[in-house]
A tleap script that builds the chain and sets N, CA, C and O, in Angstrom:
source leaprc.protein.ff14SB
mol = sequence {
  NMET ALA VAL ILE ILE ILE GLU GLU THR ILE
  THR ALA ASP GLN LEU LEU ILE VAL ARG GLU
  GLU TYR PRO ASN TYR ILE LYS VAL VAL VAL
  ASP ILE GLU LYS GLY ILE LEU ALA ALA GLY
  GLY GLU TRP HIE VAL ASP ALA GLU GLU VAL
  LEU LEU GLU GLN GLY SER LYS GLN GLU HIE
  LEU TRP GLY GLY GLY VAL ASP LEU ILE THR
  LYS SER VAL GLU PHE ASN SER LEU ILE ASN
  THR ARG PRO GLY LEU SER SER SER GLN GLU
  VAL LEU ASP LEU LYS ILE ARG SER LYS MET
  GLU GLU ILE ILE ARG SER LEU PHE GLU CLEU
}
set mol.1.N position { 0.838 -1.194 -0.015 }
set mol.1.CA position { 0.012 0.006 -0.009 }
set mol.1.C position { 0.908 1.238 -0.010 }
set mol.1.O position { 1.131 1.866 1.025 }
set mol.2.N position { 1.403 1.561 -1.164 }
set mol.2.CA position { 2.352 2.691 -1.254 }
set mol.2.C position { 1.579 3.970 -1.654 }
set mol.2.O position { 0.739 3.976 -2.553 }
set mol.3.N position { 1.923 5.053 -0.922 }
set mol.3.CA position { 1.417 6.387 -1.233 }
set mol.3.C position { 2.631 7.214 -1.534 }
set mol.3.O position { 3.631 7.170 -0.817 }
set mol.4.N position { 2.532 7.986 -2.623 }
set mol.4.CA position { 3.649 8.887 -2.996 }
set mol.4.C position { 3.121 10.241 -3.258 }
set mol.4.O position { 1.972 10.400 -3.671 }
set mol.5.N position { 3.946 11.241 -3.025 }
set mol.5.CA position { 3.510 12.620 -3.375 }
set mol.5.C position { 4.020 12.921 -4.764 }
set mol.5.O position { 5.188 12.699 -5.081 }
set mol.6.N position { 3.133 13.425 -5.575 }
set mol.6.CA position { 3.434 13.839 -6.938 }
set mol.6.C position { 3.482 15.368 -7.044 }
set mol.6.O position { 2.462 16.029 -6.851 }
set mol.7.N position { 4.660 15.937 -7.349 }
set mol.7.CA position { 4.768 17.381 -7.462 }
set mol.7.C position { 5.027 17.765 -8.917 }
set mol.7.O position { 4.839 18.926 -9.280 }
set mol.8.N position { 5.442 16.847 -9.738 }
set mol.8.CA position { 5.669 17.107 -11.177 }
set mol.8.C position { 5.047 15.959 -11.904 }
set mol.8.O position { 4.586 15.008 -11.273 }
set mol.9.N position { 5.018 16.015 -13.217 }
set mol.9.CA position { 4.434 14.980 -14.024 }
set mol.9.C position { 4.816 13.601 -13.539 }
set mol.9.O position { 6.000 13.336 -13.331 }
set mol.10.N position { 3.886 12.740 -13.356 }
set mol.10.CA position { 4.150 11.417 -12.837 }
set mol.10.C position { 4.987 10.618 -13.850 }
set mol.10.O position { 4.769 10.652 -15.061 }
set mol.11.N position { 5.959 9.896 -13.268 }
set mol.11.CA position { 6.872 9.069 -14.060 }
set mol.11.C position { 6.269 7.695 -14.216 }
set mol.11.O position { 5.312 7.336 -13.531 }
set mol.12.N position { 6.854 6.914 -15.149 }
set mol.12.CA position { 6.380 5.552 -15.407 }
set mol.12.C position { 6.580 4.734 -14.109 }
set mol.12.O position { 5.700 3.959 -13.734 }
set mol.13.N position { 7.701 4.896 -13.440 }
set mol.13.CA position { 7.973 4.139 -12.207 }
set mol.13.C position { 7.011 4.507 -11.083 }
set mol.13.O position { 6.595 3.627 -10.330 }
set mol.14.N position { 6.649 5.764 -10.950 }
set mol.14.CA position { 5.666 6.237 -9.943 }
set mol.14.C position { 4.323 5.651 -10.305 }
set mol.14.O position { 3.617 5.188 -9.409 }
set mol.15.N position { 3.933 5.641 -11.539 }
set mol.15.CA position { 2.649 5.080 -11.959 }
set mol.15.C position { 2.539 3.617 -11.609 }
set mol.15.O position { 1.464 3.171 -11.208 }
set mol.16.N position { 3.604 2.850 -11.741 }
set mol.16.CA position { 3.589 1.440 -11.369 }
set mol.16.C position { 3.335 1.308 -9.850 }
set mol.16.O position { 2.571 0.447 -9.414 }
set mol.17.N position { 3.981 2.163 -9.069 }
set mol.17.CA position { 3.812 2.106 -7.613 }
set mol.17.C position { 2.367 2.409 -7.216 }
set mol.17.O position { 1.782 1.671 -6.423 }
set mol.18.N position { 1.799 3.455 -7.740 }
set mol.18.CA position { 0.460 3.896 -7.295 }
set mol.18.C position { -0.624 2.997 -7.825 }
set mol.18.O position { -1.747 3.050 -7.324 }
set mol.19.N position { -0.345 2.171 -8.813 }
set mol.19.CA position { -1.315 1.206 -9.342 }
set mol.19.C position { -1.333 -0.134 -8.600 }
set mol.19.O position { -2.110 -1.028 -8.936 }
set mol.20.N position { -0.486 -0.261 -7.608 }
set mol.20.CA position { -0.418 -1.534 -6.870 }
set mol.20.C position { -1.711 -2.012 -6.263 }
set mol.20.O position { -2.052 -3.193 -6.333 }
set mol.21.N position { -2.441 -1.061 -5.654 }
set mol.21.CA position { -3.700 -1.397 -4.917 }
set mol.21.C position { -4.831 -1.637 -5.880 }
set mol.21.O position { -5.554 -2.624 -5.741 }
set mol.22.N position { -5.013 -0.750 -6.873 }
set mol.22.CA position { -6.058 -0.808 -7.857 }
set mol.22.C position { -5.423 -0.543 -9.236 }
set mol.22.O position { -5.029 0.596 -9.489 }
set mol.23.N position { -5.307 -1.499 -10.108 }
set mol.23.CA position { -4.542 -1.355 -11.414 }
set mol.23.C position { -5.070 -0.308 -12.354 }
set mol.23.O position { -4.291 0.288 -13.099 }
set mol.24.N position { -6.373 -0.056 -12.351 }
set mol.24.CA position { -6.965 0.829 -13.321 }
set mol.24.C position { -7.557 2.145 -12.729 }
set mol.24.O position { -8.091 2.996 -13.441 }
set mol.25.N position { -7.429 2.250 -11.403 }
set mol.25.CA position { -7.975 3.391 -10.722 }
set mol.25.C position { -6.983 3.837 -9.632 }
set mol.25.O position { -6.469 3.033 -8.854 }
set mol.26.N position { -6.746 5.130 -9.619 }
set mol.26.CA position { -5.823 5.637 -8.601 }
set mol.26.C position { -6.522 6.643 -7.695 }
set mol.26.O position { -7.061 7.647 -8.160 }
set mol.27.N position { -6.503 6.358 -6.395 }
set mol.27.CA position { -7.054 7.293 -5.460 }
set mol.27.C position { -6.044 8.413 -5.242 }
set mol.27.O position { -4.850 8.166 -5.072 }
set mol.28.N position { -6.549 9.662 -5.251 }
set mol.28.CA position { -5.688 10.785 -5.060 }
set mol.28.C position { -6.283 11.771 -4.011 }
set mol.28.O position { -7.494 11.855 -3.810 }
set mol.29.N position { -5.393 12.476 -3.388 }
set mol.29.CA position { -5.757 13.565 -2.479 }
set mol.29.C position { -4.989 14.757 -2.978 }
set mol.29.O position { -3.758 14.717 -2.991 }
set mol.30.N position { -5.645 15.809 -3.385 }
set mol.30.CA position { -5.085 16.932 -3.961 }
set mol.30.C position { -4.958 18.101 -2.948 }
set mol.30.O position { -5.903 18.413 -2.224 }
set mol.31.N position { -3.804 18.715 -2.922 }
set mol.31.CA position { -3.589 19.959 -2.114 }
set mol.31.C position { -3.765 21.073 -3.138 }
set mol.31.O position { -2.862 21.366 -3.921 }
set mol.32.N position { -4.954 21.694 -3.115 }
set mol.32.CA position { -5.301 22.694 -4.115 }
set mol.32.C position { -4.489 24.026 -3.927 }
set mol.32.O position { -4.386 24.852 -4.834 }
set mol.33.N position { -3.944 24.169 -2.737 }
set mol.33.CA position { -3.106 25.376 -2.480 }
set mol.33.C position { -1.658 25.191 -3.005 }
set mol.33.O position { -1.084 26.118 -3.576 }
set mol.34.N position { -1.093 24.026 -2.813 }
set mol.34.CA position { 0.267 23.759 -3.248 }
set mol.34.C position { 0.372 23.278 -4.661 }
set mol.34.O position { 1.448 23.359 -5.254 }
set mol.35.N position { -0.724 22.768 -5.239 }
set mol.35.CA position { -0.698 22.239 -6.627 }
set mol.35.C position { -0.068 20.868 -6.718 }
set mol.35.O position { 0.478 20.489 -7.755 }
set mol.36.N position { -0.149 20.104 -5.593 }
set mol.36.CA position { 0.454 18.756 -5.603 }
set mol.36.C position { -0.621 17.784 -5.201 }
set mol.36.O position { -1.736 18.177 -4.858 }
set mol.37.N position { -0.274 16.476 -5.246 }
set mol.37.CA position { -1.219 15.449 -4.820 }
set mol.37.C position { -0.473 14.264 -4.235 }
set mol.37.O position { 0.711 14.061 -4.503 }
set mol.38.N position { -1.163 13.510 -3.456 }
set mol.38.CA position { -0.665 12.220 -2.996 }
set mol.38.C position { -1.541 11.131 -3.663 }
set mol.38.O position { -2.769 11.215 -3.682 }
set mol.39.N position { -0.866 10.132 -4.194 }
set mol.39.CA position { -1.587 9.126 -4.957 }
set mol.39.C position { -1.274 7.723 -4.423 }
set mol.39.O position { -0.200 7.485 -3.871 }
set mol.40.N position { -2.202 6.827 -4.590 }
set mol.40.CA position { -1.997 5.432 -4.208 }
set mol.40.C position { -2.672 5.102 -2.874 }
set mol.40.O position { -3.380 5.918 -2.283 }
set mol.41.N position { -2.434 3.938 -2.454 }
set mol.41.CA position { -3.019 3.472 -1.161 }
set mol.41.C position { -4.419 2.900 -1.336 }
set mol.41.O position { -5.065 3.028 -2.376 }
set mol.42.N position { -4.850 2.251 -0.236 }
set mol.42.CA position { -6.206 1.623 -0.277 }
set mol.42.C position { -7.264 2.666 0.048 }
set mol.42.O position { -8.364 2.593 -0.499 }
set mol.43.N position { -6.979 3.639 0.920 }
set mol.43.CA position { -7.975 4.578 1.381 }
set mol.43.C position { -7.454 6.009 1.159 }
set mol.43.O position { -6.252 6.256 1.258 }
set mol.44.N position { -8.358 6.941 0.863 }
set mol.44.CA position { -7.991 8.347 0.698 }
set mol.44.C position { -7.280 8.880 1.975 }
set mol.44.O position { -6.378 9.712 1.884 }
set mol.45.N position { -7.673 8.423 3.073 }
set mol.45.CA position { -7.135 8.924 4.358 }
set mol.45.C position { -5.645 8.611 4.474 }
set mol.45.O position { -4.891 9.319 5.142 }
set mol.46.N position { -5.232 7.500 3.787 }
set mol.46.CA position { -3.752 7.168 3.741 }
set mol.46.C position { -2.968 8.288 3.002 }
set mol.46.O position { -1.910 8.715 3.466 }
set mol.47.N position { -3.490 8.745 1.871 }
set mol.47.CA position { -2.827 9.783 1.152 }
set mol.47.C position { -2.946 11.110 1.886 }
set mol.47.O position { -2.004 11.902 1.892 }
set mol.48.N position { -4.073 11.355 2.492 }
set mol.48.CA position { -4.288 12.568 3.260 }
set mol.48.C position { -3.274 12.703 4.352 }
set mol.48.O position { -2.698 13.768 4.575 }
set mol.49.N position { -3.068 11.613 5.022 }
set mol.49.CA position { -2.117 11.589 6.136 }
set mol.49.C position { -0.665 11.912 5.672 }
set mol.49.O position { 0.062 12.626 6.363 }
set mol.50.N position { -0.272 11.398 4.539 }
set mol.50.CA position { 1.060 11.704 3.968 }
set mol.50.C position { 1.187 13.181 3.734 }
set mol.50.O position { 2.203 13.773 4.098 }
set mol.51.N position { 0.202 13.792 3.145 }
set mol.51.CA position { 0.273 15.206 2.817 }
set mol.51.C position { 0.273 16.085 4.107 }
set mol.51.O position { 0.989 17.083 4.198 }
set mol.52.N position { -0.547 15.674 5.080 }
set mol.52.CA position { -0.566 16.400 6.347 }
set mol.52.C position { 0.807 16.340 7.032 }
set mol.52.O position { 1.263 17.333 7.599 }
set mol.53.N position { 1.467 15.164 6.978 }
set mol.53.CA position { 2.796 15.028 7.566 }
set mol.53.C position { 3.830 15.901 6.830 }
set mol.53.O position { 4.873 16.229 7.396 }
set mol.54.N position { 3.547 16.276 5.578 }
set mol.54.CA position { 4.474 17.046 4.765 }
set mol.54.C position { 4.120 18.569 4.879 }
set mol.54.O position { 4.709 19.397 4.184 }
set mol.55.N position { 3.167 18.907 5.753 }
set mol.55.CA position { 2.882 20.332 5.997 }
set mol.55.C position { 1.661 20.883 5.260 }
set mol.55.O position { 1.386 22.079 5.362 }
set mol.56.N position { 0.940 20.074 4.540 }
set mol.56.CA position { -0.292 20.514 3.952 }
set mol.56.C position { -1.350 20.847 5.007 }
set mol.56.O position { -1.356 20.270 6.094 }
set mol.57.N position { -2.241 21.781 4.675 }
set mol.57.CA position { -3.326 22.121 5.646 }
set mol.57.C position { -4.597 21.433 5.215 }
set mol.57.O position { -4.941 21.358 4.035 }
set mol.58.N position { -5.288 20.929 6.243 }
set mol.58.CA position { -6.518 20.155 5.991 }
set mol.58.C position { -7.528 20.806 5.077 }
set mol.58.O position { -8.134 20.132 4.244 }
set mol.59.N position { -7.724 22.129 5.219 }
set mol.59.CA position { -8.743 22.782 4.407 }
set mol.59.C position { -8.429 22.870 2.956 }
set mol.59.O position { -9.291 23.226 2.151 }
set mol.60.N position { -7.147 22.537 2.577 }
set mol.60.CA position { -6.748 22.537 1.163 }
set mol.60.C position { -6.754 21.143 0.526 }
set mol.60.O position { -6.462 21.009 -0.663 }
set mol.61.N position { -7.078 20.117 1.294 }
set mol.61.CA position { -7.014 18.743 0.838 }
set mol.61.C position { -8.399 18.194 0.448 }
set mol.61.O position { -9.369 18.242 1.204 }
set mol.62.N position { -8.416 17.680 -0.768 }
set mol.62.CA position { -9.676 17.123 -1.290 }
set mol.62.C position { -9.427 15.833 -2.032 }
set mol.62.O position { -8.472 15.732 -2.803 }
set mol.63.N position { -10.313 14.801 -1.801 }
set mol.63.CA position { -10.057 13.490 -2.330 }
set mol.63.C position { -10.863 13.213 -3.626 }
set mol.63.O position { -11.956 13.740 -3.835 }
set mol.64.N position { -10.287 12.395 -4.441 }
set mol.64.CA position { -10.962 11.957 -5.664 }
set mol.64.C position { -10.176 10.834 -6.261 }
set mol.64.O position { -9.498 10.108 -5.535 }
set mol.65.N position { -10.240 10.660 -7.566 }
set mol.65.CA position { -9.556 9.611 -8.229 }
set mol.65.C position { -9.387 9.794 -9.698 }
set mol.65.O position { -9.967 10.707 -10.286 }
set mol.66.N position { -8.585 8.926 -10.320 }
set mol.66.CA position { -8.322 8.933 -11.710 }
set mol.66.C position { -8.638 7.529 -12.231 }
set mol.66.O position { -8.067 6.538 -11.775 }
set mol.67.N position { -9.580 7.465 -13.219 }
set mol.67.CA position { -9.840 6.250 -13.901 }
set mol.67.C position { -8.873 6.188 -15.122 }
set mol.67.O position { -8.975 7.000 -16.042 }
set mol.68.N position { -7.977 5.248 -15.107 }
set mol.68.CA position { -6.939 5.200 -16.149 }
set mol.68.C position { -7.492 4.668 -17.410 }
set mol.68.O position { -6.867 4.885 -18.448 }
set mol.69.N position { -8.631 3.974 -17.440 }
set mol.69.CA position { -9.221 3.460 -18.626 }
set mol.69.C position { -9.945 4.530 -19.401 }
set mol.69.O position { -9.756 4.672 -20.609 }
set mol.70.N position { -10.778 5.286 -18.706 }
set mol.70.CA position { -11.613 6.334 -19.360 }
set mol.70.C position { -10.902 7.679 -19.322 }
set mol.70.O position { -11.332 8.620 -19.989 }
set mol.71.N position { -9.832 7.785 -18.561 }
set mol.71.CA position { -9.091 9.075 -18.387 }
set mol.71.C position { -9.958 10.127 -17.702 }
set mol.71.O position { -9.761 11.328 -17.887 }
set mol.72.N position { -10.929 9.652 -16.899 }
set mol.72.CA position { -11.809 10.600 -16.239 }
set mol.72.C position { -11.345 10.874 -14.801 }
set mol.72.O position { -10.674 10.055 -14.173 }
set mol.73.N position { -11.721 12.037 -14.317 }
set mol.73.CA position { -11.368 12.454 -12.916 }
set mol.73.C position { -12.631 12.382 -12.109 }
set mol.73.O position { -13.687 12.822 -12.563 }
set mol.74.N position { -12.541 11.820 -10.887 }
set mol.74.CA position { -13.648 11.668 -10.042 }
set mol.74.C position { -13.349 12.559 -8.752 }
set mol.74.O position { -12.209 12.856 -8.398 }
set mol.75.N position { -14.475 12.934 -8.118 }
set mol.75.CA position { -14.412 13.928 -7.033 }
set mol.75.C position { -15.076 13.398 -5.745 }
set mol.75.O position { -15.607 14.199 -4.974 }
set mol.76.N position { -15.064 12.112 -5.493 }
set mol.76.CA position { -15.703 11.489 -4.373 }
set mol.76.C position { -14.689 10.884 -3.374 }
set mol.76.O position { -13.754 10.177 -3.749 }
set mol.77.N position { -14.927 11.201 -2.081 }
set mol.77.CA position { -14.103 10.574 -1.078 }
set mol.77.C position { -14.735 10.894 0.329 }
set mol.77.O position { -15.309 11.963 0.535 }
set mol.78.N position { -14.609 9.975 1.225 }
set mol.78.CA position { -15.128 10.218 2.571 }
set mol.78.C position { -14.426 11.397 3.238 }
set mol.78.O position { -15.014 12.064 4.089 }
set mol.79.N position { -13.178 11.660 2.862 }
set mol.79.CA position { -12.433 12.756 3.502 }
set mol.79.C position { -13.003 14.141 3.162 }
set mol.79.O position { -12.693 15.134 3.820 }
set mol.80.N position { -13.871 14.182 2.086 }
set mol.80.CA position { -14.448 15.397 1.651 }
set mol.80.C position { -15.569 15.882 2.552 }
set mol.80.O position { -15.966 17.044 2.474 }
set mol.81.N position { -16.085 15.009 3.406 }
set mol.81.CA position { -17.137 15.355 4.316 }
set mol.81.C position { -16.522 15.970 5.597 }
set mol.81.O position { -15.829 15.304 6.367 }
set mol.82.N position { -16.813 17.274 5.782 }
set mol.82.CA position { -16.187 17.943 6.915 }
set mol.82.C position { -17.229 18.888 7.570 }
set mol.82.O position { -17.810 19.730 6.885 }
set mol.83.N position { -17.454 18.753 8.847 }
set mol.83.CA position { -18.368 19.643 9.519 }
set mol.83.C position { -18.069 21.142 9.311 }
set mol.83.O position { -16.953 21.613 9.532 }
set mol.84.N position { -19.101 21.858 8.882 }
set mol.84.CA position { -18.943 23.320 8.647 }
set mol.84.C position { -18.324 23.662 7.338 }
set mol.84.O position { -18.349 24.837 6.972 }
set mol.85.N position { -17.757 22.722 6.579 }
set mol.85.CA position { -17.129 23.035 5.330 }
set mol.85.C position { -17.833 22.285 4.161 }
set mol.85.O position { -18.117 22.891 3.127 }
set mol.86.N position { -18.101 21.024 4.319 }
set mol.86.CA position { -18.749 20.211 3.269 }
set mol.86.C position { -19.530 19.106 3.900 }
set mol.86.O position { -19.020 18.378 4.752 }
set mol.87.N position { -20.766 18.973 3.489 }
set mol.87.CA position { -21.614 17.889 4.049 }
set mol.87.C position { -21.706 16.769 3.073 }
set mol.87.O position { -22.494 15.852 3.304 }
set mol.88.N position { -20.949 16.763 1.977 }
set mol.88.CA position { -21.017 15.762 0.915 }
set mol.88.C position { -19.681 15.062 0.679 }
set mol.88.O position { -18.620 15.662 0.854 }
set mol.89.N position { -19.738 13.791 0.281 }
set mol.89.CA position { -18.534 13.076 -0.062 }
set mol.89.C position { -18.035 13.580 -1.442 }
set mol.89.O position { -16.850 13.478 -1.760 }
set mol.90.N position { -18.918 14.091 -2.200 }
set mol.90.CA position { -18.538 14.657 -3.521 }
set mol.90.C position { -18.157 16.119 -3.375 }
set mol.90.O position { -18.827 16.858 -2.655 }
set mol.91.N position { -17.107 16.550 -4.035 }
set mol.91.CA position { -16.739 17.948 -4.019 }
set mol.91.C position { -17.775 18.660 -4.908 }
set mol.91.O position { -17.852 18.436 -6.116 }
set mol.92.N position { -18.553 19.509 -4.268 }
set mol.92.CA position { -19.609 20.176 -4.974 }
set mol.92.C position { -19.202 21.627 -5.398 }
set mol.92.O position { -19.743 22.187 -6.352 }
set mol.93.N position { -18.284 22.170 -4.689 }
set mol.93.CA position { -17.843 23.542 -5.027 }
set mol.93.C position { -17.089 23.544 -6.407 }
set mol.93.O position { -16.012 22.962 -6.537 }
set mol.94.N position { -17.673 24.193 -7.382 }
set mol.94.CA position { -17.132 24.198 -8.760 }
set mol.94.C position { -15.679 24.730 -8.866 }
set mol.94.O position { -14.888 24.239 -9.672 }
set mol.95.N position { -15.348 25.741 -8.036 }
set mol.95.CA position { -14.051 26.319 -8.001 }
set mol.95.C position { -13.042 25.249 -7.540 }
set mol.95.O position { -11.990 25.073 -8.155 }
set mol.96.N position { -13.374 24.548 -6.460 }
set mol.96.CA position { -12.437 23.525 -5.966 }
set mol.96.C position { -12.331 22.397 -6.943 }
set mol.96.O position { -11.221 21.926 -7.192 }
set mol.97.N position { -13.474 21.908 -7.545 }
set mol.97.CA position { -13.478 20.873 -8.548 }
set mol.97.C position { -12.549 21.247 -9.721 }
set mol.97.O position { -11.747 20.435 -10.183 }
set mol.98.N position { -12.682 22.481 -10.177 }
set mol.98.CA position { -11.910 22.921 -11.320 }
set mol.98.C position { -10.410 22.898 -11.032 }
set mol.98.O position { -9.604 22.474 -11.861 }
set mol.99.N position { -10.057 23.373 -9.814 }
set mol.99.CA position { -8.651 23.404 -9.399 }
set mol.99.C position { -8.135 21.948 -9.263 }
set mol.99.O position { -7.032 21.638 -9.715 }
set mol.100.N position { -8.903 21.099 -8.667 }
set mol.100.CA position { -8.518 19.653 -8.490 }
set mol.100.C position { -8.238 19.051 -9.907 }
set mol.100.O position { -7.202 18.434 -10.156 }
set mol.101.N position { -9.198 19.264 -10.785 }
set mol.101.CA position { -9.107 18.655 -12.098 }
set mol.101.C position { -7.873 19.157 -12.873 }
set mol.101.O position { -7.160 18.391 -13.521 }
set mol.102.N position { -7.664 20.441 -12.777 }
set mol.102.CA position { -6.501 21.080 -13.384 }
set mol.102.C position { -5.161 20.406 -12.919 }
set mol.102.O position { -4.305 20.038 -13.723 }
set mol.103.N position { -5.052 20.276 -11.601 }
set mol.103.CA position { -3.872 19.654 -10.999 }
set mol.103.C position { -3.721 18.195 -11.382 }
set mol.103.O position { -2.638 17.773 -11.788 }
set mol.104.N position { -4.774 17.427 -11.263 }
set mol.104.CA position { -4.728 16.030 -11.589 }
set mol.104.C position { -4.385 15.826 -13.039 }
set mol.104.O position { -3.489 15.035 -13.333 }
set mol.105.N position { -5.049 16.495 -13.969 }
set mol.105.CA position { -4.846 16.300 -15.400 }
set mol.105.C position { -3.437 16.741 -15.768 }
set mol.105.O position { -2.837 16.142 -16.661 }
set mol.106.N position { -2.899 17.728 -15.142 }
set mol.106.CA position { -1.555 18.186 -15.370 }
set mol.106.C position { -0.519 17.159 -14.946 }
set mol.106.O position { 0.370 16.781 -15.710 }
set mol.107.N position { -0.662 16.727 -13.720 }
set mol.107.CA position { 0.323 15.769 -13.182 }
set mol.107.C position { 0.242 14.372 -13.745 }
set mol.107.O position { 1.234 13.643 -13.735 }
set mol.108.N position { -0.925 13.982 -14.237 }
set mol.108.CA position { -1.108 12.639 -14.873 }
set mol.108.C position { -1.098 12.764 -16.406 }
set mol.108.O position { -1.261 11.763 -17.105 }
set mol.109.N position { -0.910 13.967 -16.926 }
set mol.109.CA position { -0.901 14.225 -18.350 }
set mol.109.C position { -2.135 13.606 -19.051 }
set mol.109.O position { -2.002 12.887 -20.042 }
set mol.110.N position { -3.292 13.894 -18.531 }
set mol.110.CA position { -4.538 13.335 -19.069 }
set mol.110.C position { -5.130 14.344 -20.080 }
set mol.110.O position { -6.183 14.089 -20.663 }
savepdb mol mol.pdb
quit
């Protein structure tokens, strides 16, 4: 269950690592402030924890995923549900979704 932080375009070796848990789907947690993400692992909370340990702030972290078959970006995660900030597992704020998608597509070259 490897989780790695992606700050630049993902490499072939990194892609192999983050596909260990789910071969065609990669769970990601995006730091929309820093423009980076953590990818891989079984649960979004695993990636969230790695980013928090590296100094990211909770309010900037949003979970989703990348479907490698369809090249689509998803915006659902249990970590997105936060009292006073979001009552949904899906990122509903269009500004946050747009920033997430921009970062994910850039780093995964989708």
